C-alpha positions in Angstrom: 1.5 -8.8 -19.2 4.6 -10.5 -21.7 3.7 -14.3 -22.2 5.8 -17.2 -23.7 5.7 -16.8 -27.7 5.7 -13.2 -27.4 8.8 -10.6 -28.3 10.4 -8.3 -26.1 11.2 -5.0 -27.0 14.7 -3.5 -26.0 15.0 -2.1 -22.9 17.8 -0.4 -20.7 18.4 -0.3 -16.9 21.2 0.4 -14.8 23.4 -2.4 -13.4 25.0 -2.9 -9.8 28.1 -0.6 -11.5 25.5 2.0 -12.6 26.5 0.8 -16.1 23.7 1.0 -18.7 22.7 -2.7 -19.7 20.4 -3.2 -22.8 18.3 -6.3 -22.4 18.0 -8.4 -24.3 21.4 -9.7 -25.6 21.9 -11.7 -28.9 22.7 -14.8 -26.6 20.1 -17.1 -24.8 19.3 -14.8 -22.0 17.3 -16.0 -18.5 15.9 -12.6 -16.8 15.1 -13.7 -13.3 13.0 -11.3 -11.2 13.7 -10.9 -7.4 11.9 -9.5 -4.8 13.9 -7.9 -2.6 18.2 -8.1 -2.6 19.7 -9.8 0.2 16.7 -11.9 1.8 16.9 -15.4 2.4 14.8 -17.0 -0.8 16.7 -13.9 -3.1 19.8 -15.0 -1.7 19.5 -18.5 -1.8 18.3 -18.0 -6.1 21.1 -15.9 -6.8 24.0 -17.7 -5.3 22.6 -21.0 -7.3 22.8 -19.2 -10.5 26.2 -18.1 -9.3 27.0 -21.5 -8.7 26.0 -22.6 -12.4 26.8 -19.6 -14.0 30.1 -21.5 -15.9 27.4 -24.0 -16.7 25.4 -21.5 -18.5 27.8 -19.6 -20.0 29.3 -22.9 -21.9 25.7 -23.2 -23.3 26.1 -19.5 -24.2 23.5 -18.3 -21.9 23.3 -14.9 -19.9 21.8 -14.4 -16.4 20.2 -10.9 -15.4 18.6 -10.3 -12.2 16.0 -7.8 -11.6 15.0 -6.4 -9.1 13.3 -2.9 -7.3 16.5 -2.3 -5.2 18.6 0.9 -5.9 21.8 0.2 -7.5 23.6 0.6 -4.2 22.1 -1.8 -2.7 22.4 -4.3 -5.9 26.0 -3.7 -5.6 25.8 -4.3 -2.2 24.3 -7.8 -2.5 26.4 -8.7 -5.4 29.6 -7.9 -3.7 28.5 -9.7 -0.9 27.7 -12.9 -2.3 30.2 -12.3 -5.2 27.8 -12.3 -8.3 29.2 -12.0 -11.2 26.4 -11.3 -13.3 24.3 -8.0 -14.1 21.9 -7.4 -11.2 19.8 -4.7 -12.9 17.7 -1.8 -10.6 13.9 -1.0 -11.9 13.2 1.3 -9.1 10.2 3.0 -11.3 8.8 -0.8 -11.5 8.1 -0.3 -15.4 10.2 -3.6 -16.4 8.3 -5.3 -13.4 4.8 -4.2 -14.6 5.6 -4.7 -18.3 6.6 -8.6 -17.8 3.5 -8.7 -15.3 5.4 -9.5 -12.5 4.4 -6.2 -10.0 1.6 -7.8 -8.2 -0.7 -7.3 -5.2 0.3 -9.4 -2.3 -0.9 -10.5 1.0 1.1 -11.2 4.7 -1.0 -11.1 7.7 -3.5 -9.7 6.2 -2.0 -6.4 5.0 -2.4 -5.8 1.2 1.1 -4.2 -0.8 2.5 -4.2 -3.9 5.6 -6.3 -4.8 7.5 -8.4 -7.3 6.7 -11.9 -7.9 9.5 -13.9 -8.2 9.5 -15.0 -11.3 11.9 -16.5 -14.4 11.9 -15.7 -18.2 14.1 -17.4 -20.6 14.7 -15.1 -23.9 15.8 -16.9 -27.1 18.3 -15.2 -29.6 15.4 -13.6 -31.7 14.2 -11.8 -28.7 11.0 -14.4 -28.2 10.2 -15.3 -24.7 10.6 -19.3 -24.9 9.8 -20.4 -20.9 8.1 -18.2 -18.4 8.1 -19.4 -14.7 5.8 -17.6 -12.4 5.5 -17.9 -8.7 8.4 -19.6 -8.4 9.8 -21.5 -5.4 13.3 -21.6 -4.8 14.3 -24.9 -4.4 14.9 -27.0 -7.3 14.5 -23.8 -9.5 18.0 -23.5 -10.8 18.2 -27.0 -11.9 14.5 -26.4 -14.1 15.9 -23.7 -15.7 19.3 -25.6 -16.7 17.5 -28.6 -18.0 15.1 -26.5 -20.2 18.3 -24.9 -21.7 20.0 -28.1 -22.1 16.7 -29.6 -23.8 16.5 -26.3 -26.1 
């Protein structure tokens, strides 16, 4: 499981437009993992990143969202909410497992595996500068913005 201070090796995933996206980039990078496209919490989080996209861009910071959803589902989600950053599809969960966000969950006593909402800030040197795990959506994007501004 990747931790703060670890270096991230390059990986590639398809985005919502079926383009291969190489991660990380040469800019500061926010990677946020979300459980499922077009659900209330994931929509709120993604829309808040979109609302602040220009501010992040001004800070030379890219945003990438990753979930297990198919490319088609990512595309529908991006179009529905006018999301202008890459949403990557990790249907195999290889990248989710690498980051340690593919975890056992429980709902109504039933156990299953899913993505634990998490956010990582990756530096230009590919080092993980900050990791938030078990993210609560309210005020999270503001917290990420504060971290980027203080860096």
